N, CA, C and O atoms as CSV, one atom per row, in Angstrom:
chain,resi,resn,atom,element,x,y,z
A,1,UNK,N,N,65.542,110.878,115.122
A,1,UNK,CA,C,66.826,111.555,114.984
A,1,UNK,C,C,67.946,110.779,115.676
A,1,UNK,O,O,69.087,110.792,115.213
A,2,UNK,N,N,67.625,110.103,116.784
A,2,UNK,CA,C,68.684,109.344,117.462
A,2,UNK,C,C,69.141,108.159,116.636
A,2,UNK,O,O,70.299,107.750,116.731
A,3,UNK,N,N,68.244,107.595,115.820
A,3,UNK,CA,C,68.636,106.479,114.958
A,3,UNK,C,C,69.710,106.938,113.962
A,3,UNK,O,O,70.671,106.216,113.696
A,4,UNK,N,N,69.537,108.133,113.422
A,4,UNK,CA,C,70.525,108.694,112.512
A,4,UNK,C,C,71.859,108.890,113.225
A,4,UNK,O,O,72.910,108.555,112.678
A,5,UNK,N,N,71.825,109.430,114.441
A,5,UNK,CA,C,73.054,109.644,115.226
A,5,UNK,C,C,73.762,108.325,115.503
A,5,UNK,O,O,74.991,108.255,115.467
A,6,UNK,N,N,72.993,107.288,115.777
A,6,UNK,CA,C,73.586,105.967,116.038
A,6,UNK,C,C,74.266,105.428,114.775
A,6,UNK,O,O,75.342,104.835,114.858
A,7,UNK,N,N,73.651,105.629,113.619
A,7,UNK,CA,C,74.244,105.174,112.362
A,7,UNK,C,C,75.546,105.925,112.079
A,7,UNK,O,O,76.534,105.333,111.644
A,8,UNK,N,N,75.535,107.217,112.327
A,8,UNK,CA,C,76.731,108.029,112.119
A,8,UNK,C,C,77.844,107.574,113.057
A,8,UNK,O,O,78.996,107.449,112.642
A,9,UNK,N,N,77.503,107.329,114.311
A,9,UNK,CA,C,78.504,106.892,115.291
A,9,UNK,C,C,79.093,105.530,114.904
A,9,UNK,O,O,80.300,105.323,115.029
A,10,UNK,N,N,78.256,104.608,114.439
A,10,UNK,CA,C,78.746,103.299,114.001
A,10,UNK,C,C,79.693,103.447,112.807
A,10,UNK,O,O,80.719,102.770,112.734
A,11,UNK,N,N,79.345,104.331,111.881
A,11,UNK,CA,C,80.201,104.560,110.719
A,11,UNK,C,C,81.540,105.154,111.150
A,11,UNK,O,O,82.585,104.771,110.624
A,12,UNK,N,N,81.516,106.085,112.103
A,12,UNK,CA,C,82.768,106.673,112.608
A,12,UNK,C,C,83.641,105.624,113.272
A,12,UNK,O,O,84.856,105.606,113.073
A,13,UNK,N,N,83.026,104.750,114.060
A,13,UNK,CA,C,83.784,103.693,114.728
A,13,UNK,C,C,84.413,102.752,113.701
A,13,UNK,O,O,85.572,102.362,113.848
A,14,UNK,N,N,83.657,102.383,112.661
A,14,UNK,CA,C,84.178,101.489,111.635
A,14,UNK,C,C,85.359,102.128,110.908
A,14,UNK,O,O,86.372,101.472,110.665
A,15,UNK,N,N,85.227,103.408,110.561
A,15,UNK,CA,C,86.320,104.101,109.889
A,15,UNK,C,C,87.555,104.204,110.778
A,15,UNK,O,O,88.681,104.081,110.295
A,16,UNK,N,N,87.349,104.427,112.068
A,16,UNK,CA,C,88.478,104.506,112.998
A,16,UNK,C,C,89.195,103.162,113.075
A,16,UNK,O,O,90.424,103.122,113.115
A,17,UNK,N,N,88.441,102.054,113.096
A,17,UNK,CA,C,89.062,100.720,113.111
A,17,UNK,C,C,89.871,100.495,111.847
A,17,UNK,O,O,90.986,99.977,111.903
A,18,UNK,N,N,89.304,100.887,110.689
A,18,UNK,CA,C,90.021,100.697,109.433
A,18,UNK,C,C,91.300,101.530,109.400
A,18,UNK,O,O,92.329,101.054,108.920
A,19,UNK,N,N,91.253,102.755,109.899
A,19,UNK,CA,C,92.454,103.593,109.945
A,19,UNK,C,C,93.503,102.985,110.862
A,19,UNK,O,O,94.686,102.958,110.522
A,20,UNK,N,N,93.078,102.493,112.028
A,20,UNK,CA,C,94.011,101.883,112.971
A,20,UNK,C,C,94.689,100.678,112.344
A,20,UNK,O,O,95.875,100.444,112.574
A,21,UNK,N,N,93.950,99.915,111.555
A,21,UNK,CA,C,94.489,98.716,110.924
A,21,UNK,C,C,95.553,99.064,109.902
A,21,UNK,O,O,96.440,98.252,109.637
A,22,UNK,N,N,95.482,100.273,109.313
A,22,UNK,CA,C,96.458,100.698,108.314
A,22,UNK,C,C,97.646,101.429,108.923
A,22,UNK,O,O,98.485,101.951,108.189
A,23,UNK,N,N,97.733,101.478,110.237
A,23,UNK,CA,C,98.850,102.164,110.887
A,23,UNK,C,C,100.153,101.387,110.696
A,23,UNK,O,O,100.152,100.218,110.311
A,24,UNK,N,N,101.255,102.067,110.977
A,24,UNK,CA,C,102.569,101.444,110.878
A,24,UNK,C,C,102.750,100.354,111.917
A,24,UNK,O,O,102.342,100.492,113.070
A,25,UNK,N,N,103.363,99.283,111.488
A,25,UNK,CA,C,103.800,98.253,112.425
A,25,UNK,C,C,105.256,98.531,112.779
A,25,UNK,O,O,105.640,98.517,113.949
A,26,UNK,N,N,106.064,98.786,111.740
A,26,UNK,CA,C,107.446,99.200,111.977
A,26,UNK,C,C,108.006,99.864,110.732
A,26,UNK,O,O,107.478,99.710,109.631
A,27,UNK,N,N,109.086,100.604,110.931
A,27,UNK,CA,C,109.863,101.197,109.846
A,27,UNK,C,C,111.314,100.790,110.080
A,27,UNK,O,O,111.849,100.986,111.171
A,28,UNK,N,N,111.949,100.224,109.054
A,28,UNK,CA,C,113.314,99.724,109.178
A,28,UNK,C,C,114.153,100.299,108.028
A,28,UNK,O,O,113.753,100.225,106.867
A,29,UNK,N,N,115.307,100.866,108.356
A,29,UNK,CA,C,116.206,101.407,107.335
A,29,UNK,C,C,117.558,100.710,107.445
A,29,UNK,O,O,118.108,100.575,108.538
A,30,UNK,N,N,118.099,100.261,106.288
A,30,UNK,CA,C,119.377,99.579,106.274
A,30,UNK,C,C,119.982,99.696,104.876
A,30,UNK,O,O,119.336,99.360,103.884
A,31,UNK,N,N,121.223,100.175,104.804
A,31,UNK,CA,C,121.959,100.280,103.538
A,31,UNK,C,C,121.174,101.023,102.457
A,31,UNK,O,O,121.173,100.608,101.299
A,32,UNK,N,N,120.521,102.093,102.819
A,32,UNK,CA,C,119.805,102.901,101.835
A,32,UNK,C,C,118.444,102.381,101.440
A,32,UNK,O,O,117.811,102.943,100.547
A,33,UNK,N,N,117.969,101.316,102.084
A,33,UNK,CA,C,116.643,100.773,101.798
A,33,UNK,C,C,115.771,100.992,103.029
A,33,UNK,O,O,116.130,100.599,104.139
A,34,UNK,N,N,114.631,101.621,102.815
A,34,UNK,CA,C,113.693,101.878,103.905
A,34,UNK,C,C,112.489,100.969,103.701
A,34,UNK,O,O,111.808,101.054,102.679
A,35,UNK,N,N,112.228,100.103,104.669
A,35,UNK,CA,C,111.077,99.202,104.603
A,35,UNK,C,C,110.061,99.648,105.639
A,35,UNK,O,O,110.380,99.813,106.816
A,36,UNK,N,N,108.839,99.839,105.184
A,36,UNK,CA,C,107.743,100.207,106.062
A,36,UNK,C,C,106.726,99.082,106.033
A,36,UNK,O,O,106.263,98.685,104.963
A,37,UNK,N,N,106.380,98.571,107.196
A,37,UNK,CA,C,105.405,97.490,107.293
A,37,UNK,C,C,104.172,98.036,108.000
A,37,UNK,O,O,104.276,98.682,109.043
A,38,UNK,N,N,103.002,97.770,107.422
A,38,UNK,CA,C,101.752,98.213,108.024
A,38,UNK,C,C,101.098,97.046,108.758
A,38,UNK,O,O,101.419,95.885,108.505
A,39,UNK,N,N,100.192,97.360,109.656
A,39,UNK,CA,C,99.538,96.326,110.452
A,39,UNK,C,C,98.720,95.365,109.610
A,39,UNK,O,O,98.475,94.234,110.029
A,40,UNK,N,N,98.289,95.797,108.423
A,40,UNK,CA,C,97.506,94.898,107.569
A,40,UNK,C,C,98.383,93.963,106.739
A,40,UNK,O,O,97.874,93.181,105.936
A,41,UNK,N,N,99.706,94.043,106.932
A,41,UNK,CA,C,100.624,93.162,106.230
A,41,UNK,C,C,101.254,93.780,104.991
A,41,UNK,O,O,102.151,93.178,104.402
A,42,UNK,N,N,100.817,94.950,104.584
A,42,UNK,CA,C,101.381,95.629,103.429
A,42,UNK,C,C,102.822,96.039,103.725
A,42,UNK,O,O,103.126,96.550,104.803
A,43,UNK,N,N,103.699,95.807,102.757
A,43,UNK,CA,C,105.106,96.146,102.900
A,43,UNK,C,C,105.499,97.116,101.791
A,43,UNK,O,O,105.224,96.868,100.617
A,44,UNK,N,N,106.142,98.219,102.165
A,44,UNK,CA,C,106.601,99.222,101.209
A,44,UNK,C,C,108.116,99.326,101.359
A,44,UNK,O,O,108.618,99.658,102.433
A,45,UNK,N,N,108.848,99.038,100.266
A,45,UNK,CA,C,110.309,99.105,100.279
A,45,UNK,C,C,110.741,100.203,99.330
A,45,UNK,O,O,110.332,100.232,98.170
A,46,UNK,N,N,111.571,101.105,99.830
A,46,UNK,CA,C,112.057,102.220,99.015
A,46,UNK,C,C,113.574,102.230,99.035
A,46,UNK,O,O,114.195,102.281,100.096
A,47,UNK,N,N,114.162,102.182,97.842
A,47,UNK,CA,C,115.616,102.299,97.691
A,47,UNK,C,C,115.907,103.783,97.511
A,47,UNK,O,O,115.566,104.373,96.485
A,48,UNK,N,N,116.537,104.378,98.513
A,48,UNK,CA,C,116.756,105.825,98.485
A,48,UNK,C,C,117.774,106.241,97.431
A,48,UNK,O,O,117.735,107.377,96.960
A,49,UNK,N,N,118.685,105.347,97.049
A,49,UNK,CA,C,119.694,105.681,96.044
A,49,UNK,C,C,119.075,105.775,94.645
A,49,UNK,O,O,119.350,106.714,93.898
A,50,UNK,N,N,118.243,104.800,94.303
A,50,UNK,CA,C,117.665,104.771,92.956
A,50,UNK,C,C,116.268,105.379,92.899
A,50,UNK,O,O,115.783,105.729,91.823
A,51,UNK,N,N,115.619,105.506,94.058
A,51,UNK,CA,C,114.252,106.029,94.094
A,51,UNK,C,C,113.199,104.985,93.774
A,51,UNK,O,O,112.014,105.304,93.674
A,52,UNK,N,N,113.623,103.738,93.611
A,52,UNK,CA,C,112.699,102.653,93.284
A,52,UNK,C,C,111.844,102.315,94.504
A,52,UNK,O,O,112.347,102.215,95.623
A,53,UNK,N,N,110.545,102.142,94.269
A,53,UNK,CA,C,109.607,101.820,95.346
A,53,UNK,C,C,108.873,100.538,94.978
A,53,UNK,O,O,108.334,100.416,93.878
A,54,UNK,N,N,108.854,99.577,95.911
A,54,UNK,CA,C,108.130,98.320,95.733
A,54,UNK,C,C,107.049,98.241,96.796
A,54,UNK,O,O,107.298,98.509,97.971
A,55,UNK,N,N,105.850,97.872,96.375
A,55,UNK,CA,C,104.747,97.726,97.308
A,55,UNK,C,C,104.224,96.302,97.212
A,55,UNK,O,O,103.897,95.820,96.128
A,56,UNK,N,N,104.149,95.639,98.352
A,56,UNK,CA,C,103.583,94.291,98.420
A,56,UNK,C,C,102.356,94.376,99.314
A,56,UNK,O,O,102.465,94.649,100.509
A,57,UNK,N,N,101.198,94.141,98.730
A,57,UNK,CA,C,99.975,94.250,99.506
A,57,UNK,C,C,99.846,93.088,100.475
A,57,UNK,O,O,100.194,91.951,100.156
A,58,UNK,N,N,99.351,93.385,101.643
A,58,UNK,CA,C,99.168,92.370,102.666
A,58,UNK,C,C,98.016,91.451,102.315
A,58,UNK,O,O,97.082,91.838,101.612
A,59,UNK,N,N,98.095,90.249,102.806
A,59,UNK,CA,C,97.041,89.266,102.574
A,59,UNK,C,C,96.425,88.918,103.917
A,59,UNK,O,O,97.062,88.295,104.767
A,60,UNK,N,N,95.200,89.320,104.094
A,60,UNK,CA,C,94.512,89.049,105.346
A,60,UNK,C,C,93.695,87.771,105.217
A,60,UNK,O,O,93.076,87.521,104.183
A,61,UNK,N,N,93.699,86.977,106.260
A,61,UNK,CA,C,92.841,85.803,106.279
A,61,UNK,C,C,91.416,86.245,106.600
A,61,UNK,O,O,91.201,87.371,107.050
A,62,UNK,N,N,90.467,85.384,106.374
A,62,UNK,CA,C,89.069,85.702,106.668
A,62,UNK,C,C,88.894,86.062,108.137
A,62,UNK,O,O,88.162,86.995,108.465
A,63,UNK,N,N,89.560,85.329,109.018
A,63,UNK,CA,C,89.473,85.605,110.453
A,63,UNK,C,C,90.009,86.990,110.817
A,63,UNK,O,O,89.431,87.681,111.656
A,64,UNK,N,N,91.114,87.395,110.186
A,64,UNK,CA,C,91.664,88.717,110.454
A,64,UNK,C,C,90.741,89.814,109.958
A,64,UNK,O,O,90.568,90.836,110.622
A,65,UNK,N,N,90.137,89.599,108.773
A,65,UNK,CA,C,89.194,90.585,108.237
A,65,UNK,C,C,88.013,90.737,109.187
A,65,UNK,O,O,87.592,91.856,109.481
A,66,UNK,N,N,87.484,89.632,109.662
A,66,UNK,CA,C,86.318,89.685,110.556
A,66,UNK,C,C,86.696,90.325,111.885
A,66,UNK,O,O,85.886,91.035,112.481
A,67,UNK,N,N,87.914,90.083,112.356
A,67,UNK,CA,C,88.362,90.702,113.607
A,67,UNK,C,C,88.403,92.222,113.462
A,67,UNK,O,O,87.979,92.940,114.367
A,68,UNK,N,N,88.908,92.715,112.335
A,68,UNK,CA,C,88.963,94.146,112.085
A,68,UNK,C,C,87.555,94.702,111.945
A,68,UNK,O,O,87.228,95.740,112.519
A,69,UNK,N,N,86.721,94.002,111.178
A,69,UNK,CA,C,85.379,94.478,110.906
A,69,UNK,C,C,84.561,94.583,112.201
A,69,UNK,O,O,83.771,95.514,112.362
A,70,UNK,N,N,84.748,93.638,113.115
A,70,UNK,CA,C,83.969,93.621,114.347
A,70,UNK,C,C,84.584,94.498,115.445
A,70,UNK,O,O,84.005,94.644,116.521
A,71,UNK,N,N,85.729,95.065,115.177
A,71,UNK,CA,C,86.323,95.994,116.131
A,71,UNK,C,C,87.366,95.401,117.040
A,71,UNK,O,O,87.634,95.948,118.110
A,72,UNK,N,N,87.961,94.300,116.645
A,72,UNK,CA,C,88.957,93.634,117.477
A,72,UNK,C,C,90.269,94.207,117.445
A,72,UNK,O,O,91.175,93.713,118.116
């Protein structure tokens, strides 16, 4: 039974790391444009006047992926 608990705990830790990696890095608003940058490099730009939303997915290097995966 403890082996199962250890697997569950490892899965919880991994999910927590992934959630932390998707947290906000910053939010910037200027001239009706709101830019949100996430820690994984994803950028979301929203023009509040037109309602247009642009999403640019972040590009992680292999080293960054491994750092996140290992809990760094």
